[in-house]
C-alpha positions, 0 to 999 in steps of 0.5 A: 065176510059178515056171513063168515063171522056170523057162522063162526060166532054161531059155531062157538055158541053151539059149542059152548051150549053143547059143552055146558049141557049136563048129562041126563044120567049124571047128577051134580052135587057139592062137597060139604062139611060141618063147621065148629066155632071155638070160643073162650069161656072166660075173658082174657087177652091173647098171649099166644096163637099156635095155629094159622088159617088153613092148618089141620089140627088134631082133637086136643091140640092147643090153638091159643093161650089166654093171659088171665092173671086173676086165675093165678091168685084164685088158684093160690087162695084155693090151694091154701084153703085146701091145706088148712082144711086138710090139717084141721081134718087130720087133727080131728081124725087123729087127735092129739100130737105125739108130745101131748100123748106122751104127757097124758100117758105120764100123767095117767101113770102117776095118777094110777100109782096114787090111786093104787096106793090109796086103794091099798091104804083103804084096804088096810084101814078097813081091817084095822077098823073092824078090829077097833085098832083105829078110830072111824075118823081116821078111816073116813079121812083115808076113804076121802083120799081114796075117792079123790085119787080114784076121781083123778085117775078116772078123769085122766083115763078118759082124757087119754082115751079121747086123745088117742081115739080122736075127737067126736065123730060129729066134729070129724064129719064137720072138719071133713066137710070143710075139707071137701068144700075147700077141695071143690073151690080148688077144682073150680079155680083150676078149671078157670085156670085151664080155660086159658088154653083154647083146645081143639074140640075135634080134628079141624081145618082152621078156616078163620082166626078172628083175633090178633095177639094182645086183643081181648077175648070175651066169653062166648066170642068166636076165636077160631072157626074150622071145618070138621075134617072127618065130617065130609059128605056129598049133597045132591038134589034130585026131583021125585021122578028120579027118586026111585033110583036111590035108597038109604044105605045104597053104595054109590060111586062119587066122581070129584070133578076137579081132579077126576078122583072116584070115591065110594060112598053110602047114602046116609039120608034122603029128605024132602027139600023145602027151598029152591035156593038150597038145591045143589045141582047147577042145572035145575031142569026138572019140572017145577011141579015136582017135589025136590029131595036132598041126598046126603052121601058119606064117603066110606074112606073119610081120610080120602075125602077130608082134603077135598075142597069145600063146595067143589063139584062132584058127580053121581051117575044115575 
């Protein structure tokens, strides 16, 4: 009875060993993906969470919304400054209002009539002075009135021209600069306002959600962590004795162990591996004197590979 039990256990052990012994013509590797941490830029409380762990999201999807009351006030202040600066610039650019222009034009017309009347009077008096019909004193009085009418007419003409063409160019440029400054402050406020929306930077599978509703999210704190769905690749470790069978750009076939799916891939990169703990094979049966190399293989069809389980085993024939 003891002998039978001994041989039974020995057979089971041999079976286990034979089943676990790797095929020398097959390399075992792992499914890998890049990770992305999604963080907030300004402090706020989580008002809404739109995704759960395990969800697939597209680039640009809203993952969560923060409650940031301060940004509403900043946007309102900045918008008011933009309206004020824009009005100042328009005033500097276009000059007086329509009502002011009408008043100046009426004043200009009246003074122009006075000036023309004074000029006609002066022309008549000049003829009479030459014929000695009036004394020079009367001529001097009429000439003085003519000069006064001309000065008033020249002044209102200059005033009307300035009102129609606007203020000085330097003042216009100053008002324009103030408008641009206000617009920049508004854009800054809107940028802070939009930071309340936590956006997916790329196509992701959400693996970790760190906060619950109502909790405070500080700047730089990781709110979500996810796998980049389109970054799936396969990692294998090979000794230098088998390195001659691979080259960058080579087309290979990868077999997924848990579902026997076969995928085509391209060797993206081969690099020396410095740490034994980083090997991906389950059977490090090579000579420890040999150098180790890591082979990274990209699937040709990334859509087929994005749902593979992370760290699952894949096989590569030599």
